[in-house]
FIPA-327408 format. One line per 4 residues: number of its first residue (from 1); their letters; for each residue x, y, z of C-alpha. Coordinates in Angstrom, 1 decimal. Layout:
# residues N
NUM	A	X:Y:Z ~ ...
END
This chain:
# residues 522
1	MSIM	-1.2:-48.5:152.5 ~ 0.7:-46.4:150.5 ~ -0.8:-44.1:148.0 ~ 0.9:-43.6:144.6
5	LIRK	0.5:-40.4:143.0 ~ 0.5:-40.4:139.3 ~ 1.7:-37.2:137.6 ~ 0.0:-36.4:134.4
9	RKFK	2.3:-35.4:131.6 ~ 1.6:-32.5:129.4 ~ 0.9:-33.6:125.8 ~ 3.0:-32.0:123.1
13	PSRP	2.2:-32.6:119.4 ~ 4.9:-34.4:117.6 ~ 6.6:-33.0:114.5 ~ 6.5:-35.2:111.4
17	RRRA	9.8:-36.6:110.7 ~ 11.6:-35.6:107.5 ~ 11.6:-38.4:105.1 ~ 14.7:-39.4:103.3
21	YSSL	14.6:-39.0:99.5 ~ 13.6:-42.2:97.8 ~ 15.3:-43.5:94.6 ~ 12.2:-42.5:92.5
25	SRRR	12.6:-38.8:93.5 ~ 16.2:-39.0:92.6 ~ 15.3:-40.4:89.2 ~ 12.7:-37.7:88.5
29	RTGV	15.2:-34.9:89.3 ~ 17.7:-36.5:87.1 ~ 15.2:-36.6:84.2 ~ 14.3:-33.0:84.5
33	GLFV	18.0:-32.1:84.4 ~ 18.5:-34.1:81.4 ~ 15.5:-32.5:79.7 ~ 16.8:-29.1:80.4
37	LAGL	20.2:-30.1:79.2 ~ 18.7:-31.6:76.0 ~ 16.8:-28.4:75.5 ~ 19.9:-26.4:75.8
41	FLLA	21.7:-28.6:73.3 ~ 18.7:-28.4:70.9 ~ 18.7:-24.6:71.3 ~ 22.4:-24.5:70.6
45	AVVL	21.9:-26.7:67.6 ~ 19.2:-24.4:66.2 ~ 21.4:-21.4:66.8 ~ 24.3:-23.1:65.2
49	TIIS	22.1:-24.2:62.3 ~ 20.9:-20.7:61.8 ~ 24.4:-19.3:61.9 ~ 25.7:-21.9:59.5
53	TVQF	22.7:-21.4:57.2 ~ 23.4:-17.7:57.1 ~ 27.1:-18.4:56.5 ~ 26.2:-20.9:53.8
57	KSVA	24.0:-18.5:52.0 ~ 26.6:-15.8:52.2 ~ 29.1:-18.3:50.7 ~ 27.1:-20.7:48.5
61	VVYP	24.3:-18.6:47.0 ~ 26.5:-16.4:45.0 ~ 26.3:-17.3:41.3 ~ 29.5:-18.4:39.7
65	NGSQ	31.5:-16.1:37.6 ~ 30.6:-16.1:33.9 ~ 26.9:-17.0:34.7 ~ 24.2:-15.3:32.6
69	IGGI	20.4:-15.1:32.8 ~ 18.7:-13.8:29.7 ~ 21.9:-12.3:28.5 ~ 22.4:-10.4:31.8
73	PVGG	25.7:-11.2:33.8 ~ 24.9:-12.5:37.3 ~ 28.2:-14.0:38.2 ~ 29.3:-13.1:41.7
77	LSRK	25.8:-11.9:42.7 ~ 23.6:-13.2:45.4 ~ 20.1:-14.2:44.5 ~ 18.7:-10.9:45.8
81	MAEE	21.3:-8.9:43.9 ~ 20.6:-10.9:40.7 ~ 16.9:-10.3:41.1 ~ 17.4:-6.6:41.3
85	RLRD	19.7:-6.6:38.3 ~ 17.3:-8.6:36.2 ~ 14.3:-6.4:37.2 ~ 16.2:-3.2:36.4
89	AYSI	17.3:-4.5:33.0 ~ 13.9:-5.8:31.8 ~ 11.9:-2.9:33.2 ~ 13.4:-0.3:30.8
93	PVEL	10.6:1.0:28.6 ~ 10.5:-0.2:25.0 ~ 10.5:2.5:22.3 ~ 8.2:2.1:19.3
97	RYGD	9.2:4.2:16.3 ~ 6.4:5.1:13.8 ~ 8.1:7.1:11.1 ~ 9.5:10.2:13.0
101	ARLQ	7.3:9.6:16.0 ~ 8.9:8.0:19.2 ~ 6.6:6.3:21.7 ~ 7.8:4.6:24.9
105	FSPD	5.8:1.9:26.8 ~ 6.7:0.1:30.0 ~ 6.6:-3.7:29.7 ~ 3.6:-4.2:32.0
109	VLGL	1.5:-1.9:29.8 ~ 2.4:-4.0:26.8 ~ 1.4:-7.2:28.5 ~ 4.8:-8.6:29.6
113	TLNI	5.6:-9.9:33.2 ~ 8.9:-11.1:34.6 ~ 8.8:-14.6:36.1 ~ 12.0:-13.8:38.2
117	KETL	11.3:-16.3:41.0 ~ 10.9:-19.3:38.6 ~ 14.0:-18.1:36.7 ~ 16.2:-17.9:39.9
121	DNAD	14.8:-21.1:41.2 ~ 16.0:-22.7:38.0 ~ 19.4:-21.0:38.5 ~ 19.8:-22.3:42.0
125	EQNP	19.2:-25.8:40.7 ~ 22.1:-25.6:38.3 ~ 24.6:-26.6:41.2 ~ 23.0:-29.4:43.2
129	GSTW	26.4:-30.2:45.0 ~ 26.4:-26.8:46.6 ~ 24.1:-27.8:49.5 ~ 24.0:-26.7:53.1
133	WAYL	24.8:-30.3:54.2 ~ 27.9:-30.3:52.0 ~ 28.9:-27.0:53.4 ~ 28.3:-28.2:57.0
137	WGKL	30.7:-31.1:56.4 ~ 33.2:-29.0:54.6 ~ 32.6:-30.7:51.2 ~ 31.2:-27.7:49.3
141	ETPM	31.8:-28.2:45.6 ~ 33.0:-25.4:43.2 ~ 29.9:-24.3:41.2 ~ 29.9:-24.3:37.4
145	AFTL	29.0:-21.2:35.4 ~ 25.6:-21.4:33.6 ~ 23.6:-19.6:30.9 ~ 19.8:-19.6:31.3
149	PMQF	16.9:-17.8:29.6 ~ 14.8:-15.3:31.4 ~ 11.3:-16.6:31.9 ~ 8.4:-14.3:31.0
153	GENQ	4.6:-14.2:31.1 ~ 3.1:-12.5:28.1 ~ -0.4:-11.3:27.2 ~ -0.4:-10.6:23.4
157	VMTR	-4.0:-9.7:23.5 ~ -3.1:-6.7:25.7 ~ -0.3:-5.8:23.4 ~ -2.6:-5.8:20.3
161	QVLE	-5.2:-3.8:22.2 ~ -2.6:-1.1:23.1 ~ -1.6:-0.9:19.4 ~ -5.2:-0.6:18.2
165	ETFP	-5.9:2.1:20.8 ~ -2.8:4.1:19.9 ~ -2.1:4.1:16.2 ~ -5.3:4.2:14.1
169	NRYD	-6.6:7.4:15.6 ~ -3.4:9.3:16.4 ~ -0.8:8.2:13.8 ~ -2.4:6.4:10.9
173	QLAS	-3.7:8.7:8.2 ~ -5.9:8.1:5.2 ~ -4.7:8.9:1.8 ~ -6.1:12.1:0.3
177	ATIP	-6.9:12.9:-3.3 ~ -5.3:15.2:-5.7 ~ -7.2:18.4:-6.0 ~ -7.2:21.1:-8.7
181	VVNS	-5.8:24.5:-8.0 ~ -8.2:27.4:-8.5 ~ -7.5:29.6:-11.5 ~ -4.6:27.3:-12.5
185	YHVL	-4.0:24.3:-14.8 ~ -2.0:22.7:-12.1 ~ -3.0:20.5:-9.2 ~ -2.2:20.0:-5.6
189	PGEP	-1.0:16.4:-5.0 ~ -2.8:14.4:-2.4 ~ -1.1:13.0:0.6 ~ -0.2:9.3:0.9
193	GLAL	-1.8:7.2:3.5 ~ 0.0:5.6:6.4 ~ -1.0:2.6:8.5 ~ 0.7:0.0:10.6
197	ADYD	1.5:-2.7:8.1 ~ 0.7:-5.9:10.1 ~ -0.5:-6.1:13.7 ~ 0.5:-9.7:14.2
201	ETVA	4.0:-9.0:12.9 ~ 4.2:-5.9:15.1 ~ 3.1:-7.8:18.2 ~ 5.9:-10.3:17.5
205	QIMN	8.4:-7.5:17.1 ~ 7.4:-5.9:20.4 ~ 7.6:-9.2:22.3 ~ 11.1:-9.8:21.0
209	ALKS	12.1:-6.3:22.1 ~ 10.6:-6.8:25.6 ~ 12.5:-10.0:26.0 ~ 15.8:-8.4:25.0
213	PNQR	18.0:-6.7:27.6 ~ 19.6:-4.4:25.0 ~ 17.5:-4.3:21.8 ~ 14.6:-2.4:23.1
217	VVQL	13.8:-0.2:20.1 ~ 11.2:-1.4:17.5 ~ 11.1:0.3:14.1 ~ 7.5:-0.4:13.2
221	RVEE	6.8:-1.3:9.6 ~ 4.5:1.4:8.3 ~ 2.7:0.7:5.0 ~ 2.3:3.7:2.8
225	SPAL	-0.6:3.8:0.3 ~ -0.3:6.2:-2.6 ~ -2.2:9.4:-2.7 ~ -5.6:9.1:-4.4
229	AMLW	-6.1:10.2:-7.9 ~ -8.3:13.3:-8.4 ~ -11.9:12.4:-8.2 ~ -13.3:12.3:-11.8
233	ENLE	-16.1:14.5:-10.7 ~ -13.6:17.2:-9.8 ~ -11.6:16.6:-13.0 ~ -14.7:17.0:-15.1
237	IKLR	-15.5:20.3:-13.3 ~ -12.0:21.4:-14.0 ~ -12.3:20.6:-17.7 ~ -15.5:22.5:-17.9
241	QTIE	-13.9:25.4:-16.1 ~ -11.0:25.3:-18.6 ~ -13.3:25.6:-21.5 ~ -15.0:28.5:-19.9
245	QEGF	-11.7:30.1:-18.9 ~ -10.4:29.9:-22.5 ~ -13.6:31.7:-23.7 ~ -14.5:29.0:-26.2
249	NGLV	-18.2:29.1:-27.0 ~ -18.4:26.5:-29.7 ~ -19.0:22.7:-29.2 ~ -16.5:20.7:-27.3
253	EIYL	-16.8:17.0:-26.8 ~ -14.3:15.1:-24.6 ~ -14.0:11.3:-24.3 ~ -11.6:10.1:-21.6
257	EDLH	-11.1:6.4:-20.6 ~ -8.7:5.1:-17.9 ~ -6.9:2.1:-19.4 ~ -6.2:0.7:-15.9
261	DGRL	-9.6:0.5:-14.3 ~ -12.0:1.4:-17.2 ~ -13.3:4.7:-15.7 ~ -15.0:6.7:-18.3
265	MHFA	-15.8:10.4:-18.7 ~ -17.7:11.6:-21.7 ~ -19.5:14.9:-22.1 ~ -20.3:17.5:-24.7
269	TRGG	-20.9:21.1:-24.0 ~ -21.7:24.2:-26.2 ~ -21.7:27.7:-24.8 ~ -21.9:26.3:-21.3
273	TDVP	-24.9:24.1:-22.0 ~ -24.6:20.3:-22.2 ~ -25.7:18.5:-25.3 ~ -26.1:14.7:-25.9
277	VDVA	-22.7:13.0:-26.6 ~ -21.6:11.3:-29.8 ~ -22.2:14.1:-32.2 ~ -21.4:13.1:-35.8
281	YSGA	-18.1:14.8:-36.8 ~ -16.1:14.8:-40.1 ~ -13.6:12.1:-39.7 ~ -10.8:13.9:-41.6
285	STVK	-7.5:12.2:-40.8 ~ -8.7:10.4:-37.6 ~ -10.3:7.7:-39.8 ~ -6.8:6.8:-40.9
289	IPIM	-6.7:4.7:-37.7 ~ -9.4:2.4:-39.0 ~ -7.7:2.2:-42.4 ~ -4.5:1.1:-40.6
293	VSTM	-6.5:-1.6:-38.7 ~ -8.1:-2.9:-41.9 ~ -4.7:-3.0:-43.6 ~ -3.2:-5.0:-40.7
297	RRVS	-6.1:-7.5:-41.0 ~ -5.1:-8.3:-44.6 ~ -1.3:-8.5:-44.3 ~ 0.7:-10.9:-42.3
301	DPIP	4.2:-11.0:-40.7 ~ 6.5:-9.9:-41.9 ~ 4.6:-6.7:-42.9 ~ 5.3:-5.9:-46.5
305	ATAS	7.7:-3.0:-46.8 ~ 5.3:-1.0:-49.0 ~ 2.5:-1.4:-46.5 ~ 4.7:-0.5:-43.6
309	TWMK	6.0:2.6:-45.4 ~ 2.6:3.8:-46.5 ~ 1.1:3.3:-43.0 ~ 3.8:5.3:-41.4
313	AMIQ	3.5:8.1:-44.0 ~ -0.3:8.1:-43.5 ~ -0.1:8.4:-39.7 ~ 3.2:10.3:-39.2
317	DSLN	2.9:12.7:-42.0 ~ -0.9:12.6:-42.4 ~ -0.6:12.1:-46.2 ~ -3.7:11.1:-48.1
321	PPAD	-2.2:9.3:-51.1 ~ -0.7:6.5:-48.9 ~ -4.1:6.0:-47.2 ~ -5.7:5.6:-50.7
325	GLMK	-2.9:3.3:-51.7 ~ -3.4:1.0:-48.7 ~ -7.1:0.7:-49.5 ~ -6.6:0.1:-53.2
329	NYMD	-3.7:-2.3:-52.9 ~ -4.6:-4.4:-49.8 ~ -8.4:-4.2:-49.9 ~ -10.0:-3.3:-53.2
333	NNTG	-9.1:-0.9:-55.9 ~ -12.7:0.4:-56.2 ~ -14.4:-0.4:-52.9 ~ -11.6:-0.3:-50.4
337	PLMV	-13.3:2.4:-48.2 ~ -16.4:0.3:-48.0 ~ -14.3:-2.7:-46.8 ~ -13.0:-0.4:-44.0
341	TDDL	-16.5:0.4:-43.1 ~ -17.5:-3.3:-43.1 ~ -14.6:-4.0:-40.7 ~ -15.8:-1.3:-38.4
345	RELG	-19.3:-2.8:-38.4 ~ -17.9:-6.2:-37.6 ~ -16.2:-4.5:-34.6 ~ -19.5:-3.1:-33.5
349	YQNT	-19.2:0.5:-34.6 ~ -22.3:2.0:-36.2 ~ -21.3:5.7:-36.6 ~ -17.8:5.5:-38.1
353	FMAG	-17.4:4.9:-41.8 ~ -15.4:5.5:-45.0 ~ -17.6:6.2:-48.1 ~ -14.9:7.1:-50.6
357	FFEP	-11.2:7.7:-51.2 ~ -9.4:10.9:-50.1 ~ -8.3:11.9:-53.6 ~ -10.3:14.9:-54.7
361	GSPL	-13.0:14.0:-57.2 ~ -13.3:10.5:-55.9 ~ -16.9:9.2:-56.2 ~ -19.1:8.8:-53.1
365	LYKY	-19.4:5.0:-53.0 ~ -22.3:4.9:-50.5 ~ -24.5:7.3:-48.6 ~ -24.4:6.2:-45.0
369	ETPA	-27.1:7.1:-42.5 ~ -26.1:6.5:-38.9 ~ -27.7:7.1:-35.5 ~ -25.3:10.0:-35.1
373	NTRT	-25.8:11.8:-38.4 ~ -29.5:11.5:-38.3 ~ -29.8:13.4:-35.1 ~ -31.9:16.6:-35.2
377	DVYL	-30.7:18.3:-32.0 ~ -27.1:18.8:-33.1 ~ -26.1:18.6:-36.8 ~ -22.7:19.9:-37.9
381	NPDT	-23.1:19.0:-41.6 ~ -20.3:16.5:-41.4 ~ -18.3:15.2:-44.4 ~ -20.4:12.5:-46.2
385	YNQT	-17.1:10.7:-47.2 ~ -16.0:9.9:-43.7 ~ -17.4:10.4:-40.2 ~ -16.8:9.2:-36.7
389	VPSE	-18.0:9.8:-33.1 ~ -15.7:10.1:-30.0 ~ -16.8:7.0:-28.2 ~ -16.2:4.7:-31.2
393	IGDL	-12.8:6.0:-32.2 ~ -11.9:6.1:-28.5 ~ -12.9:2.5:-28.0 ~ -11.0:1.4:-31.1
397	LKRI	-7.8:3.0:-29.6 ~ -8.5:1.1:-26.3 ~ -8.8:-2.2:-28.2 ~ -5.5:-1.6:-30.0
401	YLCA	-3.8:-0.7:-26.7 ~ -5.1:-3.9:-25.0 ~ -4.2:-6.0:-28.0 ~ -0.6:-4.7:-27.9
405	KHDS	-0.4:-5.2:-24.2 ~ -1.7:-8.7:-23.9 ~ -0.6:-11.7:-25.9 ~ -4.0:-13.4:-25.7
409	PEYN	-6.7:-14.4:-28.2 ~ -9.1:-12.6:-25.9 ~ -7.6:-9.2:-26.9 ~ -6.7:-9.9:-30.6
413	LFDG	-8.8:-8.3:-33.2 ~ -10.9:-10.1:-35.8 ~ -10.4:-13.5:-34.1 ~ -6.6:-13.3:-34.3
417	EVNQ	-6.3:-11.8:-37.7 ~ -4.7:-8.8:-36.0 ~ -2.4:-10.0:-33.3 ~ -0.3:-8.5:-30.5
421	SECQ	2.8:-7.7:-32.6 ~ 0.7:-6.0:-35.3 ~ -1.1:-4.0:-32.7 ~ 2.2:-2.9:-31.3
425	IMID	3.3:-1.8:-34.8 ~ 0.1:0.4:-35.0 ~ 0.9:1.9:-31.6 ~ 4.5:2.7:-32.8
429	NLLS	3.1:4.3:-35.9 ~ 0.8:6.5:-33.8 ~ 3.7:7.4:-31.5 ~ 5.7:8.6:-34.5
433	NRMG	3.2:11.3:-35.1 ~ 5.2:14.1:-33.4 ~ 3.6:17.3:-34.5 ~ 4.2:19.4:-31.3
437	ALIE	0.6:20.6:-31.1 ~ -2.9:19.7:-29.7 ~ -2.8:16.9:-27.0 ~ 1.0:16.6:-27.2
441	VGVA	1.5:20.1:-25.9 ~ -0.2:19.4:-22.6 ~ 2.0:16.3:-21.8 ~ 5.2:16.5:-19.9
445	PEGR	8.4:15.1:-21.4 ~ 8.0:11.9:-19.3 ~ 4.8:11.1:-21.2 ~ 4.2:9.9:-24.7
449	VAHK	1.2:10.4:-27.0 ~ 0.2:7.8:-29.7 ~ -2.3:9.9:-31.6 ~ -3.8:11.0:-34.9
453	HGWT	-5.0:14.5:-35.4 ~ -7.5:15.8:-38.0 ~ -8.9:18.9:-39.5 ~ -10.0:20.0:-42.9
457	NETD	-11.5:23.0:-44.7 ~ -15.2:22.5:-45.2 ~ -17.4:23.4:-48.2 ~ -17.3:27.1:-47.3
461	GLLH	-13.5:26.9:-47.4 ~ -13.2:27.6:-43.6 ~ -11.9:25.5:-40.8 ~ -14.7:24.6:-38.4
465	TISD	-13.6:21.3:-36.7 ~ -10.4:20.2:-35.1 ~ -9.9:16.7:-33.6 ~ -7.1:14.8:-31.9
469	VGIV	-7.5:11.2:-30.7 ~ -4.9:9.2:-29.0 ~ -3.4:7.1:-26.2 ~ -1.4:8.9:-23.5
473	FSPG	1.3:6.9:-21.8 ~ 2.3:8.5:-18.5 ~ 4.0:7.6:-15.3 ~ 0.8:8.0:-13.4
477	GDYV	-1.3:5.9:-15.7 ~ -2.3:5.4:-19.4 ~ -5.5:6.7:-20.8 ~ -7.4:7.3:-24.1
481	LVIF	-8.2:10.9:-24.8 ~ -10.4:12.0:-27.6 ~ -11.2:15.7:-28.2 ~ -13.4:17.3:-30.9
485	IHST	-14.1:21.0:-31.1 ~ -16.4:22.8:-33.5 ~ -17.2:26.4:-34.2 ~ -20.0:27.6:-36.4
489	GQLL	-17.7:30.5:-37.4 ~ -14.2:30.3:-38.6 ~ -12.1:28.3:-36.1 ~ -8.6:29.7:-35.8
493	FDEG	-6.0:27.0:-35.3 ~ -4.1:28.8:-32.6 ~ -7.2:29.3:-30.6 ~ -8.2:25.7:-30.9
497	NLLF	-4.6:24.5:-30.3 ~ -4.4:26.4:-27.0 ~ -7.7:24.9:-25.8 ~ -6.5:21.4:-26.7
501	ARLS	-3.2:22.0:-24.8 ~ -5.0:23.3:-21.7 ~ -7.5:20.4:-21.6 ~ -4.7:17.9:-22.1
505	QSIY	-2.5:19.6:-19.5 ~ -5.3:19.5:-16.9 ~ -5.9:15.8:-17.5 ~ -2.2:14.9:-17.5
509	NAYN	-1.5:16.8:-14.3 ~ -4.4:15.0:-12.6 ~ -2.8:11.7:-13.5 ~ 0.7:12.9:-12.7
513	PYQQ	0.6:15.4:-9.8 ~ 4.3:14.9:-9.0 ~ 5.5:15.4:-12.6 ~ 3.2:18.1:-13.9
517	AVVY	3.2:19.4:-17.4 ~ 3.8:23.1:-18.1 ~ 2.4:24.7:-21.2 ~ 4.3:27.6:-22.7
521	IE	1.9:28.6:-25.5 ~ 1.5:32.4:-25.6
END
């Protein structure tokens, strides 16, 4: 028996066999490659797009020659360059001129903003054919020139606020009043007022300038108000000082009425002490004004030649026979003076009257007692034939003035019996009284005085009272001025004449500070 020996083999681990690529793996690898390739193409496309876009912008977004925005040329400029040009042009300060003052403000301070983005967006839309796609395919169209407005944002409330904060306190000025010069009969004219005329108008002017590239100066409309007249309180003080300065210690009564606004000044003083006004004075020739009014009531247009001649002689030459002739021929041969008085009563005057003719030896027709001549505080022994008080003769002059000025029944006298044309004739007669004395002396050549003066020797043969009553026409305003002066002793005419001139000059200069009167009486 044979024995078989079995050799044991040593075990070696086997290596796994490398597998061959399958078709799936090949497909996956191919997909990755394609993805990478696509990415590269996409990246290249993006790069090319960016490059072409930059090139397009450098070529297409240049505004065509001849283009304008808000009047600013932008042709040949890129959007950025155009923006810079527009900003530079509209950021220049606007200059506001207030008289001689020059003020500059930047647009933003005045409430204006530039809407540049919206403006340029609108400009870019003017050439829709000039697109990147058209550029990419080589079909870029030639752009057309355009003209567009600049777009703004405005805050007019802010503009007005700047004006209100700037001008009233720093540049506007209130008108000042004329003031008297100490120790002089002249005055210092006031200053006119200045103020911005219209804020709404000014805001509109400023906005127009802010929106203009080249008209950036605004000449503001400044409204000038005239200098104020002298305060009547100051004028009265000046008149009182004039009386004192002239050294007159008698009685002086002044009645002044402004014919524009009706302001009234009326005072009487004697030796520096006030006395109640409306003292009874001898009328003398001042009562010839009521005689003229009564004559006009009884004649009609055309005025008879005789009446016209006598009225002019009575006023201009201060003759008494024509005055008596008017009362005898056009009223009543015996009671003509009383008819004048009745007319005065009808007009509301209680202290002015005629009680007899002027002719010496004429009888006293009636003894009138009035509130003025029955006073006991001041009694000047006035003429019993004719008397008046300043307020009544002054008011009568005002009514004649208004009647001549207004063609209206409201201003006619005696319910239309004395009309506008007749009142103008009376004014002309009073203007013809050129005597070169009293109120006239204190009036500059530019002024005119329609007046009637009066004085007479009294029972002692001396002159005690001088009066002048009239309407002063002047560039600075018209006014009624009535002045009566009385001295218990003899009143020298030259002394009284100088006082009248100085009082008249002070009043005239207060009304006319730029055309003042000069008095040359020695």
